[in-house]
Structures are given as C-alpha cells and as structure tokens.
Kinemage of the C-alpha trace (Angstrom):
@kinemage 1
@onewidth
@group {chain A} dominant
@subgroup {mainchain}
@vectorlist {calphas} color= white
{ca met a 1} P 8.952 37.172 178.226
{ca ile a 2} L 9.479 40.545 179.911
{ca arg a 3} L 9.103 40.693 183.672
{ca arg a 4} L 6.893 43.293 185.338
{ca ser a 5} L 9.947 45.322 186.387
{ca gly a 6} L 11.158 45.170 182.795
{ca trp a 7} L 7.871 46.611 181.549
{ca leu a 8} L 8.153 49.449 184.070
{ca leu a 9} L 11.685 50.266 182.923
{ca leu a 10} L 10.565 50.173 179.304
{ca leu a 11} L 7.643 52.497 179.977
{ca met a 12} L 9.867 54.888 181.897
{ca ala a 13} L 12.323 54.972 178.998
{ca leu a 14} L 9.549 55.612 176.477
{ca asn a 15} L 8.124 58.417 178.596
{ca ala a 16} L 11.543 60.002 178.901
{ca cys a 17} L 12.007 59.864 175.138
{ca ala a 18} L 8.543 61.322 174.583
{ca gly a 19} L 9.638 64.521 176.303
{ca asn a 20} L 12.241 65.057 173.570
{ca ala a 21} L 10.353 63.491 170.681
{ca glu a 22} L 8.519 65.382 168.003
{ca arg a 23} L 4.806 65.964 168.372
{ca ser a 24} L 3.293 66.298 164.931
{ca ala a 25} L 0.001 67.811 163.848
{ca ala a 26} L -0.542 67.883 160.075
{ca gly a 27} L 2.720 69.504 159.082
{ca lys a 28} L 3.684 71.182 162.351
{ca thr a 29} L 6.141 69.546 164.719
{ca val a 30} L 7.243 70.543 168.216
{ca arg a 31} L 10.280 69.079 169.942
{ca asp a 32} L 12.531 69.917 172.850
{ca ser a 33} L 16.236 70.554 172.365
{ca ala a 34} L 18.127 71.094 175.629
{ca gly a 35} L 15.219 73.054 177.082
{ca val a 36} L 14.520 75.049 173.899
{ca ser a 37} L 11.229 74.425 172.107
{ca ile a 38} L 11.659 73.885 168.345
{ca val a 39} L 8.448 74.625 166.442
{ca ala a 40} L 8.705 73.671 162.764
{ca his a 41} L 6.143 74.166 159.992
{ca ser a 42} L 6.264 72.317 156.679
{ca ala a 43} L 5.783 73.974 153.311
{ca asp a 44} L 2.348 72.351 152.973
{ca phe a 45} L 1.334 73.661 156.411
{ca met a 46} L 2.354 77.215 155.473
{ca ala a 47} L 0.645 77.020 152.091
{ca ala a 48} L -2.621 75.933 153.728
{ca leu a 49} L -2.792 78.823 156.222
{ca pro a 50} L -6.108 80.703 156.141
{ca glu a 51} L -6.044 84.302 154.938
{ca trp a 52} L -7.135 87.174 157.151
{ca thr a 53} L -7.659 90.755 156.077
{ca leu a 54} L -9.096 94.005 157.445
{ca asp a 55} L -12.688 95.113 157.670
{ca ser a 56} L -13.301 97.775 155.044
{ca thr a 57} L -14.527 100.313 157.616
{ca pro a 58} L -12.124 101.338 160.396
{ca ile a 59} L -13.257 101.200 164.016
{ca gln a 60} L -11.587 104.506 164.786
{ca glu a 61} L -9.832 107.238 162.818
{ca leu a 62} L -7.802 110.405 163.351
{ca arg a 63} L -7.913 112.192 160.024
{ca gly a 64} L -4.663 113.767 158.976
{ca asp a 65} L -6.405 116.634 157.193
{ca ala a 66} L -8.706 117.631 160.057
{ca thr a 67} L -8.305 121.002 161.783
{ca asp a 68} L -7.053 119.511 165.050
{ca thr a 69} L -4.605 117.045 163.518
{ca gln a 70} L -3.002 118.128 160.221
{ca phe a 71} L -0.575 115.214 160.192
{ca ala a 72} L 2.283 115.313 157.703
{ca asn a 73} L 4.397 112.245 158.501
{ca ile a 74} L 3.330 110.090 161.455
{ca leu a 75} L 6.415 108.499 162.951
{ca tyr a 76} L 4.683 106.605 165.731
{ca ala a 77} L 1.363 106.387 167.553
{ca val a 78} L 0.058 104.467 170.571
{ca gln a 79} L -3.358 104.109 172.157
{ca arg a 80} L -4.270 104.740 175.790
{ca ala a 81} L -6.608 102.614 177.885
{ca asp a 82} L -9.381 105.221 177.440
{ca gly a 83} L -9.158 104.950 173.640
{ca gly a 84} L -7.233 108.185 173.155
{ca phe a 85} L -3.941 108.442 171.286
{ca tyr a 86} L -0.449 109.850 171.527
{ca val a 87} L 0.956 110.738 168.109
{ca ala a 88} L 4.470 111.783 167.062
{ca asp a 89} L 4.714 113.609 163.726
{ca gln a 90} L 8.084 114.093 162.034
{ca gln a 91} L 7.334 117.394 160.321
{ca gln a 92} L 5.750 118.966 163.388
{ca arg a 93} L 8.468 117.441 165.614
{ca asp a 94} L 6.224 117.046 168.628
{ca ile a 95} L 4.055 114.573 170.542
{ca lys a 96} L 0.346 115.365 170.822
{ca ala a 97} L -2.488 113.760 172.783
{ca phe a 98} L -5.917 113.162 171.236
{ca ala a 99} L -9.176 111.948 172.734
{ca ala a 100} L -10.877 108.789 171.479
{ca ser a 101} L -13.221 111.032 169.473
{ca gly a 102} L -10.230 112.505 167.636
{ca ala a 103} L -10.382 115.857 169.425
{ca phe a 104} L -7.032 117.462 170.238
{ca glu a 105} L -6.177 117.459 173.951
{ca arg a 106} L -2.669 118.809 174.504
{ca val a 107} L 0.973 118.881 173.401
{ca leu a 108} L 3.110 116.627 175.575
{ca ser a 109} L 6.476 117.406 174.011
{ca arg a 110} L 7.571 120.320 171.846
{ca pro a 111} L 10.622 120.548 169.561
{ca gly a 112} L 13.888 121.191 171.368
{ca arg a 113} L 16.786 119.746 173.328
{ca gly a 114} L 15.695 120.552 176.886
{ca pro a 115} L 14.157 118.056 179.345
{ca gly a 116} L 10.780 116.899 178.069
{ca glu a 117} L 11.393 118.271 174.563
{ca val a 118} L 11.836 116.137 171.475
{ca gly a 119} L 14.070 115.902 168.427
{ca tyr a 120} L 13.282 112.736 166.458
{ca val a 121} L 10.896 110.138 167.903
{ca ser a 122} L 11.880 106.603 166.932
{ca arg a 123} L 9.346 104.929 169.247
{ca leu a 124} L 6.430 105.626 171.590
{ca gln a 125} L 5.565 103.065 174.242
{ca met a 126} L 2.672 102.876 176.672
{ca leu a 127} L 3.710 102.009 180.221
{ca ala a 128} L 1.713 100.816 183.220
{ca gly a 129} L -0.954 103.277 184.349
{ca asp a 130} L -1.016 105.091 180.979
{ca ser a 131} L 2.380 106.704 181.394
{ca leu a 132} L 4.210 107.254 178.114
{ca ala a 133} L 7.819 106.580 177.126
{ca ser a 134} L 9.360 108.332 174.113
{ca val a 135} L 12.631 107.202 172.536
{ca asp a 136} L 14.354 110.267 171.056
{ca ala a 137} L 17.146 109.232 168.699
{ca ser a 138} L 18.499 112.701 167.942
{ca asn a 139} L 18.621 113.814 171.605
{ca arg a 140} L 19.938 110.392 172.667
{ca arg a 141} L 17.477 109.768 175.467
{ca leu a 142} L 14.270 108.114 176.593
{ca ser a 143} L 11.732 110.429 178.240
{ca val a 144} L 8.816 109.378 180.455
{ca phe a 145} L 5.584 111.398 180.785
{ca thr a 146} L 2.883 111.005 183.427
{ca pro a 147} L -0.708 110.083 182.453
{ca asp a 148} L -1.691 113.772 182.634
{ca gly a 149} L 1.079 114.723 180.207
{ca arg a 150} L 3.784 116.069 182.536
{ca phe a 151} L 7.450 115.285 181.950
{ca ala a 152} L 8.594 112.896 184.697
{ca arg a 153} L 12.154 111.734 184.009
{ca gln a 154} L 14.651 110.846 181.332
{ca val a 155} L 17.332 108.258 180.640
{ca leu a 156} L 20.379 109.501 178.744
{ca phe a 157} L 22.085 107.213 176.256
{ca pro a 158} L 25.767 106.548 176.903
{ca arg a 159} L 28.702 107.665 174.806
{ca phe a 160} L 31.608 105.265 174.666
{ca glu a 161} L 35.132 106.575 174.277
{ca asp a 162} L 35.997 103.990 171.629
{ca gly a 163} L 33.261 105.311 169.330
{ca ser a 164} L 30.819 102.431 169.800
{ca ser a 165} L 27.281 103.392 168.772
{ca val a 166} L 24.215 102.897 170.967
{ca arg a 167} L 20.623 102.509 169.842
{ca ile a 168} L 17.687 102.172 172.246
{ca thr a 169} L 14.511 100.348 171.222
{ca met a 170} L 12.223 100.293 174.255
{ca leu a 171} L 11.855 100.079 178.028
{ca leu a 172} L 11.673 96.474 179.250
{ca ala a 173} L 9.296 95.299 181.966
{ca asp a 174} L 12.186 94.770 184.401
{ca gly a 175} L 13.363 98.375 184.077
{ca arg a 176} L 16.234 97.755 181.666
{ca leu a 177} L 16.309 99.256 178.175
{ca leu a 178} L 16.453 97.049 175.098
{ca gly a 179} L 18.825 98.239 172.408
{ca ser a 180} L 21.925 97.497 170.394
{ca leu a 181} L 25.643 98.126 170.697
{ca arg a 182} L 27.829 98.391 167.607
{ca gln a 183} L 31.569 98.678 167.818
{ca pro a 184} L 33.467 101.091 165.542
{ca arg a 185} L 33.788 99.590 162.079
{ca val a 186} L 37.262 98.371 161.182
{ca glu a 187} L 37.770 97.581 157.531
{ca ala a 188} L 38.984 94.043 157.061
{ca pro a 189} L 40.922 93.107 153.903
{ca glu a 190} L 38.446 90.350 153.077
{ca asn a 191} L 35.591 92.899 153.089
{ca arg a 192} L 36.975 95.167 150.393
{ca asp a 193} L 35.485 93.336 147.429
{ca ser a 194} L 32.896 91.103 149.081
{ca val a 195} L 29.520 91.374 150.753
{ca tyr a 196} L 29.819 91.033 154.526
{ca arg a 197} L 27.802 91.222 157.740
{ca thr a 198} L 29.490 92.848 160.732
{ca pro a 199} L 28.370 91.447 164.111
{ca phe a 200} L 26.642 93.618 166.698
{ca ala a 201} L 25.167 92.948 170.134
{ca ile a 202} L 21.509 92.998 171.137
{ca val a 203} L 21.710 94.225 174.702
{ca ala a 204} L 19.699 95.265 177.754
{ca tyr a 205} L 21.084 98.420 179.365
{ca arg a 206} L 20.816 98.595 183.124
{ca val a 207} L 19.930 102.080 184.367
{ca val a 208} L 22.601 103.481 186.663
{ca pro a 209} L 22.133 106.869 188.413
{ca ser a 210} L 24.600 109.565 187.415
{ca ala a 211} L 25.184 112.662 189.530
{ca gly a 212} L 26.254 114.645 186.480
{ca ala a 213} L 23.146 113.971 184.400
{ca asp a 214} L 20.592 116.763 184.220
{ca thr a 215} L 17.258 115.454 185.609
{ca gly a 216} L 18.102 112.016 184.377
{ca val a 217} L 20.313 108.984 184.566
{ca leu a 218} L 23.126 107.622 182.475
{ca leu a 219} L 23.225 104.112 181.051
{ca thr a 220} L 26.550 102.434 181.680
{ca ala a 221} L 25.909 98.768 182.521
{ca val a 222} L 25.182 96.310 179.721
{ca asp a 223} L 23.705 92.787 179.641
{ca thr a 224} L 24.253 91.018 176.302
{ca ile a 225} L 21.256 89.090 174.992
{ca ala a 226} L 22.766 87.888 171.709
{ca val a 227} L 25.488 88.703 169.197
{ca val a 228} L 24.037 88.719 165.677
{ca pro a 229} L 25.056 89.771 162.146
{ca asp a 230} L 24.237 93.270 160.929
{ca gly a 231} L 22.847 94.044 157.470
{ca glu a 232} L 24.655 92.874 154.346
{ca ser a 233} L 27.062 95.580 153.149
{ca tyr a 234} L 29.907 96.142 150.728
{ca arg a 235} L 32.618 98.752 150.200
{ca ala a 236} L 32.201 101.262 147.363
{ca asn a 237} L 32.936 104.887 146.578
{ca thr a 238} L 30.454 107.667 147.332
{ca thr a 239} L 30.495 110.903 145.324
{ca glu a 240} L 28.797 114.068 146.544
{ca asn a 241} L 29.374 117.719 145.676
{ca gly a 242} L 32.379 116.805 143.571
{ca glu a 243} L 34.116 114.835 146.345
{ca thr a 244} L 34.599 111.063 146.357
{ca trp a 245} L 35.452 108.814 149.296
{ca ala a 246} L 35.397 105.131 150.235
{ca asp a 247} L 32.172 104.236 151.992
{ca glu a 248} L 30.036 101.362 153.252
{ca his a 249} L 26.920 100.673 151.183
{ca pro a 250} L 23.979 98.388 152.024
{ca leu a 251} L 23.302 95.492 149.676
{ca arg a 252} L 19.877 96.299 148.228
{ca phe a 253} L 17.283 93.734 149.322
{ca gly a 254} L 20.067 92.145 151.382
{ca arg a 255} L 19.622 90.286 154.641
{ca asn a 256} L 19.197 92.205 157.907
{ca thr a 257} L 18.693 91.221 161.522
{ca ile a 258} L 15.200 92.094 162.758
{ca val a 259} L 14.463 92.573 166.484
{ca ala a 260} L 11.124 93.075 168.275
{ca ser a 261} L 9.928 92.819 171.876
{ca asp a 262} L 6.835 93.218 174.030
{ca gly a 263} L 8.941 94.120 177.064
{ca arg a 264} L 9.123 90.555 178.374
{ca arg a 265} L 9.985 88.461 175.347
{ca thr a 266} L 12.418 89.443 172.608
{ca phe a 267} L 12.256 87.990 169.093
{ca val a 268} L 15.125 87.976 166.617
{ca ala a 269} L 15.288 86.998 162.947
{ca thr a 270} L 18.795 87.154 161.454
{ca asn a 271} L 17.550 86.013 158.027
{ca glu a 272} L 20.403 83.524 157.770
{ca thr a 273} L 17.544 81.020 157.671
{ca ala a 274} L 13.758 81.384 157.876
{ca glu a 275} L 13.849 81.188 161.669
{ca ile a 276} L 12.567 83.428 164.472
{ca val a 277} L 14.311 83.021 167.831
{ca glu a 278} L 12.507 83.922 171.049
{ca tyr a 279} L 14.580 85.041 174.047
{ca gly a 280} L 13.312 85.095 177.602
{ca ala a 281} L 14.922 86.283 180.822
{ca thr a 282} L 17.457 83.456 180.883
{ca gly a 283} L 18.222 82.943 177.198
{ca ile a 284} L 16.647 81.242 174.187
{ca val a 285} L 13.168 79.882 174.869
{ca arg a 286} L 11.889 78.924 171.424
{ca arg a 287} L 12.938 78.614 167.789
{ca ile a 288} L 10.174 79.075 165.215
{ca arg a 289} L 10.963 77.564 161.828
{ca ser a 290} L 8.744 77.877 158.773
{ca ala a 291} L 9.482 76.251 155.437
{ca arg a 292} L 9.325 78.892 152.762
{ca thr a 293} L 11.073 79.658 149.481
{ca ser a 294} L 12.849 83.000 149.282
{ca arg a 295} L 11.517 85.063 146.396
{ca pro a 296} L 14.181 85.935 143.798
{ca val a 297} L 15.126 89.597 143.327
{ca thr a 298} L 13.998 90.326 139.791
{ca ala a 299} L 14.961 92.986 137.253
{ca glu a 300} L 11.513 94.491 137.851
{ca asp a 301} L 12.225 94.750 141.594
{ca arg a 302} L 15.462 96.591 140.907
{ca ala a 303} L 13.860 98.905 138.348
{ca arg a 304} L 10.978 99.819 140.676
{ca leu a 305} L 13.306 100.743 143.524
{ca glu a 306} L 15.650 102.778 141.333
{ca gln a 307} L 12.808 104.660 139.664
{ca trp a 308} L 11.229 105.471 143.037
{ca val a 309} L 14.506 106.979 144.262
{ca leu a 310} L 15.062 108.940 141.053
{ca asp a 311} L 11.478 110.256 141.079
{ca gly a 312} L 11.993 111.467 144.647
{ca val a 313} L 15.190 113.279 143.691
{ca glu a 314} L 13.458 114.877 140.726
{ca lys a 315} L 10.665 116.204 142.931
{ca ser a 316} L 13.067 117.457 145.594
{ca gly a 317} L 14.288 120.432 143.590
{ca arg a 318} L 17.945 119.582 144.094
{ca pro a 319} L 20.593 121.123 141.830
{ca ala a 320} L 21.493 119.263 138.647
{ca glu a 321} L 24.882 118.239 140.082
{ca ala a 322} L 23.239 116.606 143.104
{ca lys a 323} L 20.775 114.769 140.877
{ca ala a 324} L 23.658 113.459 138.773
{ca asp a 325} L 25.412 112.188 141.940
{ca val a 326} L 22.304 110.257 142.955
{ca gln a 327} L 21.866 108.827 139.470
{ca arg a 328} L 25.462 107.543 139.466
{ca met a 329} L 24.982 106.100 142.936
{ca val a 330} L 21.766 104.282 141.986
{ca lys a 331} L 23.294 102.811 138.853
{ca gly a 332} L 26.178 101.471 140.940
{ca trp a 333} L 24.008 99.676 143.509
{ca arg a 334} L 24.588 95.999 144.156
{ca tyr a 335} L 21.641 93.682 144.806
{ca ala a 336} L 20.967 90.439 146.620
{ca thr a 337} L 19.878 87.500 144.497
{ca ser a 338} L 16.861 86.745 146.701
{ca his a 339} L 14.729 88.597 149.246
{ca glu a 340} L 15.145 87.958 152.950
{ca ala a 341} L 12.613 85.757 154.762
{ca val a 342} L 11.434 88.321 157.340
{ca gly a 343} L 11.230 92.035 156.628
{ca arg a 344} L 9.842 93.088 160.004
{ca leu a 345} L 8.646 91.618 163.317
{ca leu a 346} L 5.807 92.897 165.526
{ca val a 347} L 4.780 91.502 168.910
{ca gly a 348} L 1.147 91.861 169.947
{ca ala a 349} L -0.152 92.502 173.451
{ca asp a 350} L -1.960 89.160 173.166
{ca gly a 351} L 1.319 87.290 172.688
{ca ser a 352} L 1.041 86.948 168.917
{ca val a 353} L 4.071 87.467 166.687
{ca trp a 354} L 3.701 88.965 163.219
{ca ala a 355} L 6.426 88.297 160.641
{ca glu a 356} L 6.171 90.614 157.649
{ca asp a 357} L 7.130 89.562 154.139
{ca pro a 358} L 9.728 91.877 152.563
{ca ser a 359} L 8.317 94.583 150.303
{ca ile a 360} L 9.851 96.739 147.567
{ca leu a 361} L 8.360 100.183 148.231
{ca glu a 362} L 6.800 101.687 151.346
{ca asp a 363} L 3.345 101.899 149.738
{ca asp a 364} L 3.253 98.253 148.628
{ca pro a 365} L 0.582 96.016 150.219
{ca arg a 366} L 1.851 94.428 153.432
{ca gln a 367} L 1.648 90.712 154.119
{ca phe a 368} L 2.296 88.969 157.423
{ca val a 369} L 2.399 85.476 158.855
{ca val a 370} L 0.788 85.462 162.327
{ca tyr a 371} L 2.059 83.100 165.039
{ca asp a 372} L 0.403 82.572 168.412
{ca ser a 373} L 2.226 82.712 171.761
{ca thr a 374} L 3.384 79.094 171.365
{ca gly a 375} L 5.006 79.753 167.981
{ca thr a 376} L 2.270 78.073 165.923
{ca ala a 377} L 1.516 79.719 162.584
{ca leu a 378} L -2.179 80.669 162.496
{ca ala a 379} L -2.822 82.666 159.347
{ca arg a 380} L -1.522 84.893 156.629
{ca val a 381} L -2.709 88.514 156.810
{ca val a 382} L -2.929 90.488 153.567
{ca leu a 383} L -3.462 94.238 153.922
{ca pro a 384} L -4.641 96.801 151.370
{ca pro a 385} L -1.992 99.111 149.863
{ca arg a 386} L -0.617 102.245 151.577
{ca ile a 387} L -0.963 100.971 155.165
{ca glu a 388} L 1.899 101.030 157.663
{ca val a 389} L 1.189 98.835 160.689
{ca leu a 390} L 2.034 100.178 164.153
{ca arg a 391} L 0.335 97.837 166.632
{ca val a 392} L -1.113 94.347 166.213
{ca ser a 393} L -3.226 91.682 167.854
{ca met a 394} L -5.227 88.762 166.515
{ca arg a 395} L -8.360 90.912 166.709
{ca glu a 396} L -7.307 94.313 165.354
{ca ile a 397} L -4.450 96.482 164.136
{ca leu a 398} L -3.503 100.141 164.520
{ca gly a 399} L -1.806 101.725 161.532
{ca val a 400} L -1.281 104.681 159.250
{ca trp a 401} L -3.140 104.860 155.944
{ca lys a 402} L -2.160 107.393 153.255
{ca asp a 403} L -4.772 108.783 150.920
{ca ala a 404} L -4.265 109.712 147.244
{ca asp a 405} L -2.711 113.029 148.306
{ca asp a 406} L -0.241 111.237 150.621
{ca val a 407} L -1.972 112.640 153.710
{ca pro a 408} L -1.540 110.175 156.608
{ca his a 409} L -4.569 109.125 158.669
{ca leu a 410} L -4.314 107.116 161.893
{ca arg a 411} L -6.766 104.218 161.804
{ca arg a 412} L -7.802 101.227 163.864
{ca trp a 413} L -9.286 98.228 162.034
{ca ser a 414} L -10.864 94.948 163.056
{ca ile a 415} L -9.402 91.820 161.475
{ca ser a 416} L -11.720 89.793 159.291
{ca arg a 417} L -11.024 86.076 159.482
{ca gln a 418} L -11.973 84.116 156.408
{ca pro a 419} L -13.474 80.648 156.974
C-alpha cells in the first residue's frame, strides 16, 4: 500500500517525465530535448498530407510585356502595405516602384556604383514603415530607401585580409545582418579524388560605424549562429579558351545547406538528414524532422540537365571552340546518387515554413511541404509549371510566372485548399 506522500511523489515524478515525453497525434510526435523541441512526422503522416494548389486566376498581376513594365528577368520583388510593388530586374539593372494597379511610379535605384545605385540585386526586403532594403552583391552593400523612394543609408560589406568571402542575406529585426562567412579554400589531400563538403559559418554581422566609409558603415563584428557544411564538391580540371587548370566543381544534384529567415527566426537545412533546424536569439529552438525517402537521381534526370545546358550554349551564339569546352565539361560532370531532401526554404510572414522539393530545371513544377509556426506539417503545395515563388503565406503566394515566350509576369495568387 502506498502512503499519501508516496502518491504525491509518484505524481510529481510522472509530471516531470511528461515534460520530456513524446506527445503523439496520429504520426506526429513532439518531445523536449534539453530545451529544444523535436517535432517528428512519420512517413504515413507525410503521405496523408492534404494537397493545396493555386487559384487559376491571380489576385493581382504586373504584366511583363506591358508598356510600363517590360520585364526581362525579375530577380526579386516585394509588396508594400498599400498593395504596390518594388521590382528588381536583372537586364534593366534597376529597382522600380509600381502602384497596386500596375502603373509605374518611379525608379528608386539606377545602374551604377554610387550611393543609392545598384549592380546586382540578390534580395529586396520590406522594412518597418514601408522602407526598403536592397542587398547588392556586386557592389558589396545593403542600401536602405525611405518610403517615398529616397536613398537613406548603406551598409558596406567587409573585406578580410585573409581572403575570406562574405555574403549578406538580409537585415535582421535586431539591426544585425544575416549572412555567411567562408574561409579561403585550402585543398586537402583527402579531397583530391573524393566528394567533400567544406564547412562555413552562418553569421550575424553587427553594424559598426566607420569614419572612412562613404555615407555608410562597415561591418566588422561577427556573431556565429552555426557552422555548417557547404555544397558537395569535387576537384576536376576546367578547360576554357585552350587553357586547363585544376578547379572545384559542384556535385550535380548534390547536397547543399539551405538557409532562410524572417528576420527573427532562422531556419537551416544541411541535407545531411531530412531535418530543418530553427534558430532563435539564443540558439537552437526546434528541430523539424519528416520521414521521407530521397528520390534517386536517374539517367533521365542527368540527360535533362545536360541537354538544357547544351541547348542554352547552342542558342548563345558562342564560338565553336567555346561550345566544345562546355560539351566536354558537361560530359565530365559527376552526379549524386539521390536528390537532397530540401531544395529551398521560405519563411512566411504568418510564421509558416515552406520546404521545397528539389527540381531538375528552373521551369519544372514546384512542390512544397508547408509547416506551421510550431513545426507541424500542414499540407503539400503543388504549383503549375513555370512559377518561381518569391513570398509565401498559408493564404497566398507572390511569384513570377513565365509565359510561352519566356516573358516574366509578377503575380499574386490565393491558395486553394482541397478538402
């Protein structure tokens, strides 16, 4: 017979265990591991996810062949609170503002290297109060524009004396800049004949004023978020214009580390396993695990990719010698045996996380698994072909659709949820 105090001790022990025990709901389990939430989904759970798609008629559209737009290659686009858009086009090398109706408003940034000008836009980001941030990879800076389109300030990317490379992704909510830091590559003997992944750091750069910077600041302080493996690579010769040299080549369809953030939470998929890791201000917050079988890389996959590259070279008008170099290079490619688990991550303003399945060509139909803010898988989203997704939520997406003439159109669609 257990005394009353014994029952209390037993209940206390059971309650303590319950905090670390798994909570299961038809194939999904959640448990705590040293303060990190582990959300796991079984294969049956993933297979039973409902399928969402897009409504056939877009809510909003900026036509790429209209007089005011004439888009050639949309690099990035974001939407303002009033429904208008900022659009960066690679061929035009500028950033333009458009009203919600699609009417052209103004040019925010013109091609150039001076303050407020742009080289290559790798990201646009809406900030509080409808200010705009532009990450310019070629000019190595992030520029901020006021809601009325005036250049406000810039942040210059650092150059390290040891040759380390810096890449900026976005401005975080706390004022730091999310990016990566890669040290100079040093060839290791074990890498000469094998596939390898060199580590790099996902970092938050702290903005430090610099008296020598022209109308800007210089990034010098670094906070490391995680050290992760880079893409799978191997050593091989490259031949171009009659010259041959040892080079680093990516393993085709090989594993890469994917990073995405909404400014407060950062998500990382290294593709070592089918896991997405969520980082908060103090470290890892959640691990999202989904049982899935990696799709094998088939001979058809390889043939499609090679033919796409060769067709592009043929259309480019390059000299015969250059075409022959590309043909030799393509025939020498090495391939992974299976596709990676996550090809891309997107974080929605509503807290959702979208994990894209890997695709072969850029015009292939996109498929995503959508997770809510707690890491629970909600649905699989299957999109029509020739759509590149830019912004997501569980209600709608913003993306670029290419017509039969390869003209890009910026569109906003509602998501249709199947019963």
